[in-house]
N, C-alpha and C positions, 0 to 999 in steps of 0.2 A: 641053889646055883644062881637064881635071879638076884638074890641079895648081894652076892659077890660081884656080879656085873654092875649092879647099881652103885655099890661102894667104889668100884674102879672108875665108873663114869664120873661120879662126884669128885673123886680124887683128881682125875684128869682135868675136869673143869676148874677146880680150885687151883691146880698147878698152872693152868693157862691164864687164869685171872691174876695170879701172883706174878707171873712172868710179864704180863702186859703192864701191870702197875709198876714193876721194876723198870721196864723200858721207858715208861712215860713219866717217871717221877720228877724229872727236872722241869718239864713243861707244865706239870700239874702244880708244882711248888712255886715256880717262878714264871708266871705268865707274861713274858716279855712283850707279847702283842698288845697288852694293855698299857705299856709304858712308852707311849709315843710323845713326841714333842708337841707343844701347844703354840699356835701362831698368835695367841692373844695375850702376850706378856704385858704387864703394867708399863705405862709410859716411863721412860727413864731407866728401864732395866737393861742390863747388858749381860750377854752370855760369855763365859770364860771357860775354856777347856784346857786340861792338862793331861798329857800322856805320861803314864808311869813307866819305870824301867821294865816291868814285866808285861807290857803291852796293853794294860787296861787304860781306859779313858775316863777321867773324872771331869764332871761338868758342874758348874755352879752358875747361879744367877745372882747378880749384885743389883740391888735397888738402892739408889742414892737417896739421902734424906732431902726434904724440901729445901729449896734454895733460900738463903737468908733467914733461916730459923734461929741461928745464933745460940742455940742451947745444945747441951751435950746429948748425944744419942746413944741408945743402947744397941749393941750389936747382937743380932739373933742368928745363931747357927741352927739350921734344921736339916735333919737327915731323913729322907723318905724311906719308908719300909717297902714291903713287897709290892711291886708294880707301880711304885711312885717314881717320878723323875724330877729333875730340878725345876722344870717349867711348872709342873703341877704344884709342887711345894711352894714355889714363889707366888703363884696366884693365890693359893690357899692362905698363906701368911699375909699377903698384901690385903686380902679382904678382911682379915681379922685384926691386923696391926697396920693400919694405914700409915704412910710416911708423913702425911701432914694432917694436922687437926684443924677443923674449921671452927 
């Protein structure tokens, strides 16, 4: 009889854990608290936002090339993954691909 009670208790604990994981899956997979804006954008960067017809807001950061460079520039589009935002991606790329070469 104790074995049946133990199995029922384990089944109830498993069901409770599965229900908790189901209820919290969005916050576990998409930790929006980590995707905050950054106040330290590179100089010359501008924020641009666009609202979509279904109510979503798309944001981008544009970093202009160095003034007077006179040469063609490559355009880089970057899309952040989980918990990345446009500010973090702009800072990351600006550190790795600076807009002016010394």
